[in-house]
Backbone as a chain_set.jsonl record, in Angstrom:
{"seq": "FSNEESPSQVLHRLLFYSFLIIVFPISSYFLSKSFIFEAFLGMTSSNSYFYAAIVAICSVHIVLGLFIFIAFTEDQKRNVQKID", "coords": {"N": [[24.053, 94.18, 3.326], [21.814, 95.163, 2.161], [21.519, 94.107, -0.377], [20.476, 91.589, -0.075], [17.521, 89.547, 0.169], [14.642, 90.146, 2.157], [13.149, 88.13, 4.771], [10.355, 88.175, 4.443], [10.052, 88.788, 1.732], [11.115, 86.503, 0.576], [9.273, 84.632, 1.487], [6.959, 85.557, 0.193], [7.667, 85.082, -2.467], [7.895, 82.29, -2.412], [5.233, 81.588, -1.772], [3.971, 82.59, -4.045], [5.011, 80.935, -6.134], [4.116, 78.483, -5.149], [1.342, 78.82, -5.291], [1.181, 79.147, -8.058], [2.057, 76.649, -8.974], [-0.015, 75.056, -8.271], [-2.392, 76.191, -9.376], [-1.869, 76.723, -12.145], [-1.346, 74.159, -13.527], [-3.833, 72.821, -13.062], [-5.737, 74.569, -14.184], [-4.768, 74.629, -16.818], [-5.189, 71.987, -17.518], [-8.063, 71.665, -17.486], [-8.854, 73.722, -19.246], [-7.494, 73.061, -21.641], [-8.59, 70.531, -22.111], [-11.365, 71.057, -22.45], [-11.554, 73.219, -24.363], [-9.498, 72.996, -26.339], [-8.989, 70.206, -27.009], [-11.546, 68.896, -27.057], [-13.493, 70.762, -28.103], [-12.169, 72.219, -30.231], [-10.502, 70.308, -31.589], [-12.205, 68.162, -31.693], [-12.192, 65.739, -30.241], [-13.107, 62.752, -28.426], [-14.491, 62.547, -25.098], [-13.172, 60.7, -23.465], [-10.707, 60.343, -24.764], [-9.7, 62.921, -24.652], [-9.099, 63.308, -21.97], [-6.66, 62.006, -21.549], [-4.784, 63.445, -23.176], [-5.069, 66.01, -22.129], [-4.093, 65.591, -19.584], [-1.407, 65.211, -20.155], [-0.753, 67.791, -20.999], [-1.127, 69.144, -18.551], [0.884, 67.951, -16.991], [3.15, 68.805, -18.37], [2.904, 71.543, -17.899], [3.359, 71.672, -15.138], [6.065, 70.99, -15.096], [7.104, 73.172, -16.466], [6.623, 75.312, -14.681], [8.135, 74.449, -12.46], [10.673, 74.392, -13.653], [10.984, 77.118, -14.232], [11.009, 78.155, -11.622], [13.374, 76.972, -10.616], [15.247, 78.041, -12.4], [15.049, 80.834, -11.857], [15.814, 80.823, -9.148], [18.429, 79.848, -9.362], [19.717, 81.813, -10.97], [19.484, 84.045, -9.306], [21.023, 83.228, -7.153], [23.519, 83.14, -8.339], [23.848, 85.885, -8.876], [24.047, 86.884, -6.28], [26.426, 85.673, -5.444], [28.272, 86.877, -7.171], [28.044, 89.537, -6.328], [29.037, 89.33, -3.752], [31.7, 88.833, -4.226], [32.575, 91.195, -5.38]], "CA": [[22.803, 93.556, 3.698], [20.736, 95.695, 1.336], [21.383, 93.298, -1.581], [19.778, 90.35, 0.236], [16.081, 89.659, 0.33], [14.125, 89.973, 3.507], [12.372, 86.885, 4.887], [9.004, 88.333, 3.899], [10.146, 88.701, 0.278], [11.318, 85.093, 0.255], [7.992, 83.98, 1.729], [6.056, 85.957, -0.883], [8.072, 84.357, -3.675], [7.524, 80.889, -2.213], [3.781, 81.493, -1.889], [3.624, 82.814, -5.444], [5.279, 79.723, -6.902], [3.215, 77.438, -4.649], [0.053, 79.103, -5.924], [1.322, 78.909, -9.487], [2.204, 75.224, -9.25], [-1.325, 74.434, -8.07], [-3.409, 76.755, -10.249], [-1.531, 76.64, -13.566], [-1.635, 72.842, -14.108], [-5.261, 72.5, -13.014], [-6.439, 75.369, -15.193], [-4.363, 74.195, -18.152], [-5.849, 70.707, -17.771], [-9.469, 71.839, -17.837], [-8.985, 74.555, -20.435], [-7.087, 72.312, -22.829], [-9.558, 69.456, -22.329], [-12.638, 71.58, -22.956], [-11.506, 74.1, -25.522], [-8.597, 72.564, -27.406], [-9.129, 68.825, -27.458], [-12.93, 68.518, -27.352], [-14.196, 71.726, -28.965], [-11.434, 72.57, -31.445], [-10.048, 69.118, -32.311], [-13.306, 67.229, -31.801], [-11.908, 64.445, -29.614], [-14.078, 62.267, -27.446], [-14.15, 62.903, -23.721], [-12.188, 59.743, -22.919], [-9.398, 60.628, -25.359], [-9.217, 64.236, -24.249], [-8.525, 63.187, -20.633], [-5.258, 61.606, -21.672], [-3.973, 64.537, -23.72], [-5.109, 67.122, -21.176], [-3.17, 65.24, -18.501], [-0.053, 65.49, -20.658], [-0.595, 69.254, -20.943], [-0.97, 69.518, -17.143], [2.215, 67.51, -16.556], [4.124, 69.732, -18.973], [2.813, 72.842, -17.22], [4.062, 71.534, -13.855], [7.499, 71.043, -15.379], [7.446, 74.549, -16.841], [6.666, 76.127, -13.457], [9.309, 74.018, -11.691], [11.86, 74.87, -14.357], [11.071, 78.561, -14.018], [11.423, 78.365, -10.237], [14.791, 76.597, -10.499], [16.029, 79.016, -13.153], [15.082, 82.085, -11.097], [16.616, 80.612, -7.942], [19.828, 79.694, -9.753], [20.279, 83.09, -11.414], [19.613, 84.929, -8.142], [22.158, 82.757, -6.377], [24.722, 83.592, -9.042], [23.969, 87.327, -8.668], [24.54, 87.099, -4.912], [27.837, 85.279, -5.406], [29.051, 87.914, -7.868], [28.047, 90.733, -5.504], [29.914, 89.076, -2.597], [33.081, 88.913, -4.687], [32.885, 92.613, -5.613]], "C": [[21.663, 94.021, 2.798], [20.518, 94.88, 0.067], [20.6, 92.011, -1.326], [18.292, 90.607, 0.412], [15.693, 89.483, 1.787], [13.348, 88.659, 3.566], [10.954, 87.009, 4.34], [9.005, 88.271, 2.37], [10.323, 87.255, -0.171], [10.01, 84.331, 0.434], [6.99, 84.318, 0.627], [6.394, 85.216, -2.172], [7.691, 82.878, -3.571], [6.024, 80.694, -2.352], [3.316, 81.697, -3.33], [3.844, 81.557, -6.277], [4.436, 78.544, -6.42], [1.828, 77.598, -5.255], [0.093, 78.758, -7.409], [1.387, 77.426, -9.815], [0.904, 74.459, -8.994], [-2.311, 74.901, -9.141], [-3.109, 76.541, -11.734], [-1.789, 75.247, -14.154], [-3.122, 72.487, -14.121], [-6.029, 73.284, -14.073], [-6.041, 74.95, -16.601], [-4.993, 72.849, -18.511], [-7.278, 70.929, -18.259], [-9.658, 72.692, -19.087], [-8.591, 73.804, -21.702], [-8.068, 71.188, -23.138], [-10.82, 69.982, -22.991], [-12.505, 72.302, -24.282], [-10.635, 73.584, -26.655], [-8.969, 71.175, -27.911], [-10.562, 68.438, -27.807], [-13.59, 69.474, -28.345], [-13.471, 71.947, -30.294], [-11.044, 71.338, -32.259], [-11.117, 68.035, -32.421], [-13.05, 65.845, -31.224], [-13.035, 64.037, -28.686], [-13.598, 62.621, -26.045], [-13.087, 61.974, -23.15], [-10.799, 59.961, -23.505], [-8.829, 61.957, -24.874], [-8.651, 64.225, -22.831], [-7.021, 62.921, -20.696], [-4.381, 62.775, -22.128], [-3.97, 65.762, -22.802], [-4.198, 66.851, -19.985], [-1.732, 65.486, -18.919], [0.228, 66.989, -20.622], [-0.371, 69.708, -19.501], [0.408, 69.12, -16.619], [3.291, 68.428, -17.121], [4.084, 71.095, -18.288], [3.459, 72.806, -15.837], [5.566, 71.642, -14.072], [7.943, 72.443, -15.779], [7.571, 75.425, -15.601], [7.878, 75.742, -12.608], [10.603, 74.486, -12.338], [12.066, 76.357, -14.191], [11.545, 78.878, -12.607], [12.914, 78.063, -10.056], [15.668, 77.607, -11.221], [16.159, 80.332, -12.393], [15.956, 81.942, -9.853], [18.099, 80.518, -8.28], [20.44, 81.021, -10.183], [20.407, 84.082, -10.259], [20.788, 84.526, -7.269], [23.466, 83.184, -7.036], [24.933, 85.09, -8.865], [24.522, 87.626, -7.283], [26.012, 86.749, -4.792], [28.728, 86.307, -6.082], [29.122, 89.164, -7.007], [28.929, 90.548, -4.28], [31.381, 89.209, -2.995], [33.48, 90.362, -4.864], [32.957, 93.331, -4.333]], "O": [[20.647, 93.335, 2.689], [19.438, 94.949, -0.52], [20.108, 91.4, -2.274], [17.861, 91.709, 0.751], [16.343, 88.759, 2.541], [12.935, 88.134, 2.532], [10.409, 86.033, 3.822], [8.059, 87.754, 1.774], [9.75, 86.834, -1.176], [9.676, 83.474, -0.385], [6.249, 83.443, 0.179], [5.495, 84.773, -2.887], [7.218, 82.288, -4.542], [5.584, 79.735, -2.985], [2.372, 81.046, -3.778], [2.965, 81.155, -7.04], [4.077, 77.685, -7.225], [1.214, 76.619, -5.681], [-0.838, 78.157, -7.946], [0.833, 76.989, -10.824], [0.75, 73.33, -9.459], [-2.995, 74.077, -9.747], [-4.014, 76.211, -12.501], [-2.41, 75.161, -15.213], [-3.612, 71.913, -15.093], [-6.871, 72.727, -14.776], [-6.888, 74.917, -17.494], [-5.295, 72.597, -19.677], [-7.658, 70.437, -19.322], [-10.535, 72.407, -19.902], [-9.276, 73.899, -22.72], [-8.349, 70.919, -24.306], [-11.29, 69.419, -23.979], [-13.256, 72.032, -25.22], [-11.0, 73.724, -27.823], [-9.231, 70.988, -29.099], [-10.771, 67.709, -28.777], [-14.185, 69.03, -29.326], [-14.084, 71.87, -31.359], [-11.228, 71.314, -33.476], [-10.943, 67.08, -33.177], [-13.644, 64.87, -31.684], [-13.813, 64.87, -28.221], [-12.43, 62.954, -25.844], [-12.196, 62.421, -22.428], [-9.805, 59.779, -22.802], [-7.617, 62.097, -24.707], [-7.8, 65.055, -22.512], [-6.23, 63.539, -19.983], [-3.348, 63.052, -21.519], [-2.966, 66.469, -22.716], [-3.597, 67.776, -19.439], [-0.921, 65.927, -18.105], [1.325, 67.408, -20.254], [0.48, 70.561, -19.249], [1.029, 69.882, -15.878], [4.238, 68.785, -16.42], [5.124, 71.731, -18.116], [4.046, 73.798, -15.404], [6.259, 72.315, -13.309], [9.059, 72.85, -15.455], [8.521, 76.198, -15.483], [8.574, 76.617, -12.093], [11.523, 74.926, -11.649], [13.197, 76.814, -14.025], [12.38, 79.76, -12.41], [13.628, 78.828, -9.408], [16.721, 77.989, -10.711], [17.254, 80.885, -12.293], [16.746, 82.833, -9.539], [18.934, 81.056, -7.553], [21.569, 81.327, -9.8], [21.344, 84.88, -10.236], [21.472, 85.382, -6.708], [24.417, 83.55, -6.346], [26.071, 85.535, -8.718], [25.361, 88.511, -7.121], [26.765, 87.448, -4.115], [29.831, 86.577, -5.606], [30.173, 89.803, -6.957], [29.52, 91.519, -3.806], [32.208, 89.645, -2.194], [34.607, 90.734, -4.537], [33.208, 94.536, -4.315]]}, "num_chains": 1, "name": "protein.A"}
């Protein structure tokens, strides 16, 4: 039983990824729009909306991919420990 996570640890991990999936895309949208596309690349505001949205969508996929990868590798570790 010591190898398994407690319900509070699972809840903390879920809250962390929930927070990350909300904050990371929103911050990447506004930061990329303001600093990368408008200030650095000199795009107009209407063009920078489009490209910043693409950055936000990619950041959502990165967080989801990380969550799935971590969940999958932990599940494999538990299966290996049950066999031993």
